[in-house]
C-alpha positions as CSV (number, residue, x, y, z in Angstrom):
1,M,-73.4,-71.8,-6.9
2,A,-74.4,-70.0,-10.1
3,Q,-77.3,-68.3,-8.4
4,V,-74.9,-67.0,-5.6
5,A,-72.5,-65.8,-8.3
6,T,-75.3,-63.9,-10.1
7,L,-76.4,-62.1,-6.9
8,A,-72.9,-61.1,-6.0
9,S,-72.1,-59.8,-9.5
10,D,-75.4,-57.9,-9.7
11,A,-74.5,-56.0,-6.4
12,L,-71.0,-55.3,-7.7
13,W,-72.4,-54.1,-11.1
14,Q,-74.7,-51.6,-9.4
15,A,-71.8,-50.2,-7.4
16,I,-69.7,-49.9,-10.6
17,R,-72.6,-48.2,-12.5
18,G,-73.1,-45.8,-9.6
19,E,-69.4,-44.8,-9.8
20,A,-69.7,-44.4,-13.6
21,Q,-72.8,-42.2,-13.3
22,R,-71.1,-39.9,-10.7
23,A,-68.0,-39.7,-12.8
24,T,-70.1,-38.8,-15.9
25,I,-71.7,-35.9,-14.0
26,A,-68.3,-34.7,-12.7
27,D,-66.6,-34.9,-16.1
28,P,-68.9,-34.9,-19.2
29,V,-65.9,-35.4,-21.6
30,F,-64.8,-38.6,-19.8
31,G,-68.4,-39.5,-19.4
32,R,-68.7,-40.2,-23.1
33,A,-66.0,-42.9,-22.8
34,L,-67.8,-44.3,-19.7
35,A,-71.1,-44.5,-21.5
36,G,-69.5,-46.9,-24.1
37,A,-67.5,-48.9,-21.6
38,I,-70.0,-49.2,-18.7
39,L,-73.4,-47.5,-19.0
40,T,-74.5,-49.1,-22.2
41,H,-74.1,-52.6,-20.9
42,N,-76.8,-54.5,-19.0
43,D,-74.5,-56.4,-16.6
44,F,-70.9,-56.9,-15.4
45,A,-70.3,-59.9,-17.7
46,A,-71.2,-57.9,-20.8
47,A,-69.0,-54.9,-19.8
48,L,-66.0,-57.1,-18.9
49,A,-66.3,-59.1,-22.1
50,D,-66.3,-55.9,-24.1
51,L,-63.3,-54.5,-22.2
52,I,-61.4,-57.7,-22.9
53,G,-62.3,-57.5,-26.6
54,Q,-61.3,-53.9,-26.8
55,R,-57.9,-54.3,-25.2
56,L,-56.9,-57.6,-26.8
57,G,-58.6,-57.2,-30.2
58,G,-58.4,-53.5,-30.9
59,A,-60.9,-52.5,-33.5
60,G,-63.0,-54.4,-36.1
61,A,-63.3,-58.1,-36.4
62,E,-60.6,-59.0,-33.9
63,R,-62.4,-57.1,-31.1
64,T,-65.6,-58.9,-32.0
65,R,-63.9,-62.2,-31.8
66,F,-62.3,-61.7,-28.5
67,T,-65.5,-60.2,-27.0
68,S,-67.4,-63.2,-28.3
69,F,-65.0,-65.7,-26.7
70,A,-65.2,-63.9,-23.4
71,S,-69.0,-63.7,-23.5
72,D,-69.2,-67.4,-24.2
73,A,-67.0,-68.2,-21.2
74,F,-69.0,-65.9,-18.9
75,R,-72.3,-67.4,-20.0
76,G,-70.9,-70.9,-19.8
77,E,-69.6,-70.6,-16.2
78,A,-71.1,-68.0,-14.0
79,D,-68.4,-68.6,-11.3
80,L,-65.9,-66.8,-13.6
81,I,-67.8,-63.6,-13.0
82,E,-67.9,-64.2,-9.3
83,A,-64.1,-64.7,-9.4
84,A,-63.7,-61.5,-11.5
85,G,-65.7,-59.6,-8.9
86,R,-63.6,-60.9,-6.1
87,D,-60.4,-59.9,-8.0
88,L,-61.7,-56.4,-8.5
89,Q,-62.6,-56.0,-4.9
90,A,-59.2,-57.3,-3.9
91,V,-57.5,-54.6,-6.0
92,S,-59.7,-51.9,-4.5
93,R,-58.9,-53.1,-0.9
94,S,-55.1,-53.6,-1.5
95,D,-54.2,-50.6,-3.6
96,P,-54.4,-47.3,-1.7
97,A,-54.3,-45.5,-5.1
98,A,-57.4,-47.2,-6.3
99,A,-60.4,-44.9,-5.9
100,G,-63.2,-47.4,-5.8
101,L,-64.0,-50.2,-8.4
102,L,-64.3,-48.2,-11.6
103,Q,-60.7,-47.1,-11.8
104,P,-59.1,-50.6,-11.6
105,L,-61.7,-52.1,-13.9
106,L,-61.0,-49.6,-16.7
107,H,-57.3,-48.9,-16.2
108,Y,-55.4,-51.6,-14.4
109,K,-53.9,-54.0,-16.9
110,G,-53.1,-56.6,-14.3
111,Y,-56.8,-57.0,-13.6
112,L,-57.7,-57.2,-17.2
113,A,-54.9,-59.7,-17.9
114,L,-56.2,-61.9,-15.1
115,Q,-59.7,-61.9,-16.5
116,A,-58.3,-62.7,-20.0
117,W,-56.6,-65.7,-18.4
118,R,-59.9,-66.8,-16.8
119,V,-61.4,-66.8,-20.3
120,S,-58.4,-68.7,-21.8
121,N,-58.6,-71.3,-19.0
122,W,-62.2,-71.8,-19.7
123,L,-61.4,-72.3,-23.4
124,W,-58.6,-74.7,-22.5
125,R,-60.8,-76.8,-20.2
126,H,-63.4,-77.0,-23.0
127,D,-60.9,-78.2,-25.6
128,H,-60.6,-74.9,-27.5
129,R,-56.9,-75.0,-27.2
130,D,-55.9,-72.8,-30.1
131,A,-58.3,-70.1,-29.0
132,A,-56.9,-70.4,-25.4
133,L,-53.3,-70.0,-26.6
134,L,-54.4,-67.0,-28.8
135,F,-55.7,-65.3,-25.6
136,Q,-52.4,-66.0,-23.9
137,N,-50.4,-64.7,-26.8
138,E,-52.3,-61.4,-27.1
139,A,-52.3,-60.8,-23.4
140,S,-48.6,-61.2,-23.4
141,N,-48.1,-58.9,-26.4
142,V,-50.6,-56.2,-25.3
143,L,-50.5,-56.4,-21.5
144,Q,-47.1,-57.9,-20.9
145,V,-48.5,-60.7,-18.7
146,S,-48.2,-64.3,-19.9
147,I,-50.3,-66.9,-18.0
148,H,-50.6,-70.3,-19.5
149,P,-54.2,-71.4,-19.9
150,A,-53.4,-74.7,-18.1
151,A,-52.4,-72.8,-14.9
152,S,-54.8,-72.8,-11.9
153,I,-55.6,-69.6,-10.1
154,G,-58.0,-68.8,-7.3
155,S,-59.9,-65.6,-6.7
156,A,-59.3,-62.3,-5.0
157,V,-55.9,-62.3,-6.8
158,Y,-54.1,-59.0,-7.4
159,L,-51.4,-58.6,-10.1
160,D,-49.9,-55.3,-9.0
161,H,-48.2,-53.2,-11.7
162,A,-48.3,-56.4,-13.8
163,T,-45.5,-56.0,-16.3
164,G,-43.3,-59.0,-17.0
165,I,-45.4,-61.6,-15.0
166,V,-45.0,-65.1,-16.3
167,I,-47.0,-68.0,-14.9
168,G,-46.4,-71.4,-16.5
169,A,-48.6,-74.4,-17.2
170,G,-49.3,-76.5,-14.2
171,A,-48.7,-73.7,-11.6
172,V,-51.3,-73.6,-8.9
173,I,-52.1,-70.3,-7.1
174,G,-54.5,-70.0,-4.2
175,D,-56.9,-67.2,-3.2
176,D,-55.9,-63.8,-1.9
177,V,-52.5,-63.9,-3.5
178,T,-50.6,-60.7,-4.5
179,I,-48.0,-60.8,-7.3
180,L,-45.9,-57.8,-8.2
181,Q,-44.1,-57.1,-11.5
182,N,-41.4,-59.2,-13.2
183,V,-42.3,-62.4,-11.3
184,S,-41.8,-65.8,-12.8
185,I,-43.6,-68.9,-11.5
186,G,-42.9,-72.1,-13.4
187,R,-41.0,-75.3,-13.9
188,S,-37.3,-75.6,-13.3
189,S,-34.8,-77.5,-15.4
190,E,-34.8,-80.4,-12.9
191,L,-36.9,-83.5,-13.4
192,P,-39.7,-84.2,-12.8
193,A,-40.7,-81.0,-14.5
194,R,-43.5,-79.8,-12.3
195,S,-44.6,-76.3,-11.4
196,P,-45.0,-74.6,-8.0
197,R,-48.0,-74.6,-5.7
198,I,-48.7,-71.2,-4.1
199,G,-50.9,-71.2,-1.0
200,C,-53.6,-68.7,0.0
201,G,-52.7,-65.2,1.1
202,V,-49.1,-65.3,-0.2
203,Y,-47.3,-62.1,-1.2
204,I,-44.7,-62.3,-4.0
205,G,-42.4,-59.3,-4.4
206,A,-41.1,-57.8,-7.6
207,G,-38.6,-59.7,-9.6
208,A,-39.0,-63.0,-7.6
209,S,-38.7,-66.4,-9.3
210,I,-40.4,-69.4,-7.9
211,L,-39.4,-72.5,-9.8
212,G,-39.9,-76.3,-9.7
213,D,-41.9,-78.9,-7.8
214,I,-42.2,-76.9,-4.6
215,S,-44.9,-75.5,-2.2
216,I,-45.2,-72.0,-0.8
217,G,-47.3,-72.2,2.4
218,A,-50.3,-70.0,3.2
219,H,-49.5,-66.4,4.1
220,A,-45.8,-66.7,3.3
221,K,-44.0,-63.7,1.9
222,I,-41.4,-63.8,-1.0
223,G,-39.1,-60.9,-1.0
224,A,-38.2,-58.8,-4.1
225,G,-35.6,-60.5,-6.3
226,T,-35.7,-63.8,-4.4
227,L,-35.0,-67.1,-6.1
228,V,-37.1,-69.9,-4.6
229,T,-36.4,-73.5,-5.5
230,K,-37.3,-75.2,-2.2
231,D,-40.5,-75.3,-0.1
232,V,-41.4,-72.2,2.0
233,P,-43.4,-73.1,5.1
234,A,-46.6,-71.3,5.9
235,G,-46.1,-67.8,7.4
236,C,-42.4,-67.6,6.6
237,T,-40.6,-64.9,4.7
238,A,-38.1,-66.0,2.0
239,V,-35.4,-63.5,0.9
240,G,-32.2,-63.6,-1.2
241,N,-30.7,-65.7,-4.0
242,P,-30.8,-68.5,-3.2
243,A,-33.7,-68.0,-0.8
244,R,-33.2,-68.2,3.0
245,L,-36.1,-68.2,5.5
246,T,-36.7,-65.6,8.1
247,N,-39.6,-64.5,10.4
248,C,-41.0,-68.0,10.5
249,P,-43.5,-69.1,13.1
250,E,-41.8,-71.2,15.8
251,P,-42.9,-74.7,14.5
252,A,-41.6,-73.9,11.0
253,S,-38.3,-72.5,12.5
254,A,-37.9,-75.7,14.6
255,A,-38.5,-77.9,11.6
């Protein structure tokens, strides 16, 4: 698996470098920033670790510390870079305003927040709990996205606009999920205190809250401002507060 991840990230990295080189020629002033962020690095992992360090740590020793944590994670688990590449390509596919790969990599805070979570999750799983929570705290402060290190998130995930997103410990989110701003996914006040499970291909609209020990089926849609506290079958749309189901496939409607 690691070899496949390396090959995929190498191809992606060459595409990103190509965009950076063309942008440098088109705008030499912006090109100076690109040189530091992209063109001086040997691979995607190094560039992404440096971007995480810059955004979360600022200048000086803090930047070095965050960059070092990210570099350790990417070296320790090559699949993290494969997932980061899939996330970036998902943004490029899903957002009509994204001109290629370079723009979301450099400027979309939702993308960076998700990669910071990937590092924090790696730290959490390797018993570096304090460092993992530090990543969560700084991502929350700087990027306004708070994802607990103990959550589980697939790849090709798109955090669109990415202000006010909260994902709690124990939440499980599948591949190809899109989450808009001001979404909360976490435990409810009811016992047992368990978190939601979000299936592949789910779309979650702005301001939605998904709470408790529930499942959202694959390719379901959660409307803006919806409060979901019960299961949503695959392919259904949930709207309102409390949520009601609509546009379900026939078997789900019959059930």
